[in-house]
C-alpha positions as CSV (number, residue, x, y, z in Angstrom):
1,M,103.9,116.1,87.5
2,I,100.8,115.5,90.3
3,K,101.6,115.8,94.0
4,E,99.6,114.9,97.1
5,L,98.1,117.9,98.8
6,I,98.8,117.7,103.0
7,K,96.0,119.6,105.1
8,T,97.2,121.1,108.4
9,D,95.8,123.8,110.5
10,N,97.6,126.2,108.9
11,Y,98.5,125.3,105.7
12,L,97.6,123.2,102.7
13,L,101.3,121.5,101.5
14,V,103.2,120.3,98.8
15,V,106.1,118.4,100.0
16,D,108.9,116.0,98.6
17,G,112.1,114.0,99.6
18,S,114.4,116.3,97.7
19,E,117.1,117.3,100.1
20,I,116.7,120.3,102.6
21,Q,118.9,122.6,103.0
22,E,119.5,125.5,106.1
23,G,116.6,128.5,104.9
24,D,114.0,125.7,103.7
25,Y,111.2,124.9,105.3
26,R,110.6,121.0,106.4
27,M,107.9,119.3,107.5
28,N,107.3,116.9,110.1
29,I,104.9,114.3,108.6
30,Q,104.8,112.3,111.7
31,R,104.0,115.4,113.7
32,G,102.5,117.6,110.9
33,Y,104.1,120.5,112.2
34,V,106.1,122.9,109.8
35,K,109.3,124.6,110.5
36,L,112.4,126.6,109.4
37,V,115.5,125.1,108.7
38,D,117.7,126.9,110.5
39,D,120.4,124.6,111.9
40,A,122.0,121.2,111.1
41,P,119.9,120.4,107.9
42,E,122.0,116.9,107.4
43,Y,119.9,115.6,110.6
44,Y,116.6,116.3,108.7
45,N,118.1,114.3,105.4
46,R,119.3,111.4,107.4
47,R,116.0,111.1,108.9
48,N,113.9,111.7,105.7
49,D,111.3,108.9,106.6
50,V,110.2,111.8,109.1
51,F,111.0,115.2,107.5
52,K,110.2,116.6,103.8
53,K,111.0,119.6,102.0
54,V,108.2,121.8,101.7
55,I,108.2,122.8,98.3
56,A,104.8,124.9,97.8
57,H,102.2,126.1,99.9
58,L,99.0,127.6,100.8
59,P,98.2,129.6,104.1
60,L,95.1,128.7,105.3
61,G,93.2,131.5,107.5
62,N,95.4,134.4,108.9
63,S,98.5,131.6,108.5
64,P,102.0,133.8,108.1
65,I,103.5,133.0,104.2
66,L,106.3,130.9,104.3
67,E,109.2,132.7,102.8
68,G,110.9,131.7,100.0
69,V,108.5,128.9,99.3
70,P,106.2,129.4,96.3
71,L,102.5,129.9,96.6
72,L,100.0,127.6,95.8
73,P,97.1,129.4,93.5
74,P,93.8,130.0,95.1
75,F,91.2,128.3,95.1
76,E,87.4,128.8,95.1
77,Q,86.0,128.1,98.1
78,E,82.4,128.7,96.8
79,D,81.8,128.6,92.9
80,D,78.6,128.4,90.1
81,E,78.0,124.8,90.7
82,K,77.2,125.6,94.8
83,I,75.5,128.8,94.5
84,L,73.2,128.0,91.6
85,F,72.0,124.3,93.8
86,A,71.6,127.2,97.0
87,N,69.4,129.7,95.0
88,E,67.5,126.5,93.8
89,I,66.7,124.8,97.5
90,E,66.3,128.8,98.6
91,N,63.6,129.2,95.9
92,M,61.9,125.9,97.0
93,L,61.8,126.4,100.8
94,E,60.0,130.2,99.8
95,Y,58.0,129.4,97.2
96,D,57.4,125.7,97.0
97,R,56.5,124.9,100.2
98,G,58.6,121.8,101.2
99,R,58.0,120.4,97.5
100,W,61.0,118.8,95.9
101,Y,61.7,120.7,92.0
102,G,64.9,121.3,92.3
103,R,67.1,121.4,89.1
104,I,68.9,117.8,88.5
105,E,71.9,119.0,86.8
106,G,72.7,122.2,89.6
107,Y,72.1,119.1,92.7
108,N,74.5,116.4,90.7
109,K,77.1,119.3,89.6
110,A,77.1,120.2,93.8
111,R,77.4,116.3,94.4
112,E,80.4,115.6,92.6
113,K,82.6,118.9,93.7
114,Y,81.2,118.9,98.1
115,R,80.6,116.5,100.2
116,F,76.8,116.9,99.8
117,T,74.8,113.7,101.0
118,E,71.8,112.1,100.4
119,E,71.4,113.1,104.2
120,D,71.9,116.5,103.4
121,A,69.0,116.1,101.0
122,K,66.6,114.5,103.1
123,Y,67.3,117.0,105.8
124,L,66.5,120.1,103.3
125,F,63.2,118.0,101.9
126,E,62.5,118.0,106.1
127,C,62.9,121.8,106.5
128,G,61.0,122.8,103.8
129,R,58.3,120.5,104.8
130,N,58.4,121.6,108.8
131,F,58.0,125.2,106.7
132,Q,54.9,124.5,105.9
133,I,53.8,123.7,109.5
134,N,56.2,126.2,111.4
135,A,56.8,129.4,109.7
136,D,59.9,130.6,112.0
137,I,62.1,128.1,110.4
138,T,64.5,129.7,108.4
139,F,66.2,129.9,105.2
140,T,69.7,129.9,106.8
141,V,69.6,127.2,109.5
142,A,69.4,125.2,105.8
143,R,72.0,126.6,104.5
144,E,74.3,126.2,107.1
145,H,73.8,122.6,107.5
146,L,75.4,122.2,103.9
147,S,78.7,120.8,103.3
148,Q,81.7,122.8,102.6
149,P,83.5,122.0,100.0
150,K,85.4,119.6,99.1
151,M,90.0,120.3,100.0
152,P,91.9,119.4,96.7
153,T,93.8,116.1,97.6
154,H,96.3,116.8,94.7
155,F,97.9,120.1,92.9
156,E,99.4,119.1,89.2
157,F,102.3,121.1,88.5
158,E,103.4,122.9,85.3
159,M,106.6,122.2,84.0
160,G,108.7,123.8,82.2
161,W,112.5,124.0,81.0
162,C,114.9,125.9,82.9
163,N,118.5,126.6,82.3
164,S,121.4,126.4,84.7
165,Y,120.0,130.1,86.3
166,G,116.9,128.7,86.5
167,S,115.1,130.9,84.3
168,P,112.6,129.9,81.5
169,T,114.1,129.1,78.2
170,L,113.7,127.1,75.2
171,Q,114.2,123.0,75.2
172,Y,117.3,123.0,73.1
173,D,118.7,125.2,75.6
174,A,117.3,123.5,78.7
175,Q,119.2,121.9,81.8
176,E,116.3,120.1,83.6
177,L,112.4,120.3,84.3
178,K,111.1,122.4,86.8
179,N,107.4,122.8,88.3
180,K,106.9,126.3,86.2
181,T,105.9,129.4,88.5
182,T,104.7,133.1,87.7
183,T,104.7,136.3,90.0
184,N,101.8,138.1,92.0
185,L,101.2,141.9,92.1
186,Q,103.0,141.2,95.9
187,G,106.2,139.8,94.3
188,Q,105.7,136.5,95.6
189,Q,106.6,133.3,93.2
190,V,103.2,131.7,92.7
191,A,102.9,127.7,91.7
192,C,101.3,127.1,87.9
193,G,99.0,124.4,87.4
194,K,95.1,123.2,88.7
195,Y,94.2,121.5,91.8
196,I,92.5,117.8,91.6
197,Y,89.3,117.3,93.5
């Protein structure tokens, strides 16, 4: 099952319109905040156009974990394609002194996955050209200019059959199909699946 991800300042969230109960976390989708339901869940269920149940989350920065809500798996902030591309730029600036000879495949992979624009490429080319003129330019300035990786837009949950107790089971013993989870070393539930960019 593919669900849209919602990014707030503190969390990457998956919400749905299922029934909100006391002890669940709800999101006000109009105002973008998350709260624990510790009073009248009937109100939030009546106002399901505004309030949605949080079914999975990933804390961003030092945000607290929402107890009882499965975590989303961590995603890589910097992967091989970006490292490959950054190394090519570094080599270009250091050795080629402004000549753009980068590897096309590293450029294309980084461009597919990250918000890397033609303007970024022009900027880096200019940094390389200025390097010949002004030896004070550093690679750090050029590297910081690169855009951050794109945030995923959706999460595809792996599904599994569960019995009436919520335990995994074979299909012929199953009561319902649910999102699969696993348990991490800290004893927290983590949703199984993959991010979609």
